[in-house]
N, C-alpha and C positions, 0 to 999 in steps of 0.2 A: 504494500500500500504506500502510495506516495505521501510524503510529509512536507510541511513547509521547511524550506532550506535545501531540499533536494534539487538536483539538476532536473529541469523539465525535459522529459523525453522529446527528442526531435521527431518530426514526422515529415513525410513528403506525400502529398495527396493532390487531388484536383479540386479546384474551387468551382463556384457556380457558373463560371465562364469557360470551364474546361482547361484553365491554366494550372500549371504546377504551382503549388504553394507549399512552403516549408516554414517551420517555426524559426529556423535560423535566419530567414529572410528579414526578420524583424529585430534582430539583435541590435542593441542600442536604444530600443524603445521598450516601454512596458507593454505587455500583452494581456488583455482581458480575454482569456480563452474559455468560452462557455459551451458546455455540452447540454444538448436538449434532445428530447425523445423523437419528435416528428414534426416535419414541416406542416404548416397550415392547420394546426390544431389549436384549440383555444389558449391554453397556457403558454405554448411555445410562440404563438403569434403575439400575445401580450408582452412576453419577455423580449422578443426581437424588436417590437415597436418601441418598447421602453429604452432599449439600447440605441435605436435609431434616433429617438427624440432627444437623447442626452449625449449624442456623439460629439458635439462641439465641446461640451464640458470635459468629456473624456480626453479628447485630443489636446485640450489645454494642459492636461497632466502628462503630456508627451506619451500617450498610450494609444494603442489600436485595439479594436474589437475583432475577434474571430469567433464565429459560431460553428459548432461541429455537431453533426448528427449522422446516423447511418443512411440517410436518404441519398439518392443519386444526384449527380450534377444537374440533370434535367429537372428534378423535383425542386432542388435549391433555386434554380433559375426562375421557375414559375413563382415560387414563394417570394423570392426577392423582388420580382417585378410587380406582383400583386400588392405588396405592402411598401414598395419604394424603399427597400432596405439599402443602406449605403455603406455596408461593410461586407467583407468576404464571408461566404458560407462554405465550409469545407465538407466535401463528400467523403464518407467513410463506410461505403457499402460492405466492405470486407471486415469491418469492425476492428481493425488493427489499432486505431488511435484510441477508441473507447476502451478497449482492453488494456492497452498500455497505460492509460491514465486511471484504470481501475473503476470506471463509471458504468461498465456493462455488468448489471447485477440482476439477481433474481428479484422480481417484484411480485406483488400480489394485488389482485383486484377482484372483488366479489368472491373471494375464496379461491380464485384460480391463480396458480403460480405461472409465471412466464419470465423470459429474459428481456431486459430493456435497459435503456439509458436512465440512470439516476441523475436528475438535473443537478449539475455541479459546475461551479465556476472556479477557475484557477487564475490568479494574477501572477504573471511571470515578470521578473525584473529585467533590467537592461542587459544583465550578464547571463540570462537564461536560467536563473534559479527561481524556484517556486516561492513567492513571497507570501501568498495568502491562498487558502483553500476555503471555498464556501460549499460544504456538502449539503445534499438534500435541500436545494434552494426552493424557497417560497417566492414566487414571482413578485408579489406585492412588496414594495420597498427595497427590492434587491439592488436596483441600480444605485440608490442612495448609499447602501452599505458598500458597494464597490467604489463609489466616489470617495467615501470616507477612507477606505483602505488605500486607495491610490494616493491620497494626501499624506499618508503616513509612510509611504515607501520612498 
């Protein structure tokens, strides 16, 4: 399990435009790396729109936002266009990144167990170390908590 202070696992994947994207592309900036279960679902849409609406505040902290889910590049592209999202969405259909970050977990709904993404946000510092982990994120108020953490890093 990743801990604050650990080196953030690097990854190379495709973004919503089909371009290669890697964590090390953002070295020298803080990265808000948030993992969410599924494009265009209620909680995930609200979370993405909250990050979109606060992106200018986040950029003033010399930080970037990257969203990651197991959805395809095509799904990300539609989701991004529908809600005018202005930050990259990383496609992880093989679940390599969600497994590496330890957010692919057994979940339970209505007594049924299944595997899925546990909504989690990592703030990675300019040197590639994990500065803050927000496990089991509740969407309401999350961006404010991220802003507060960015101010302390």
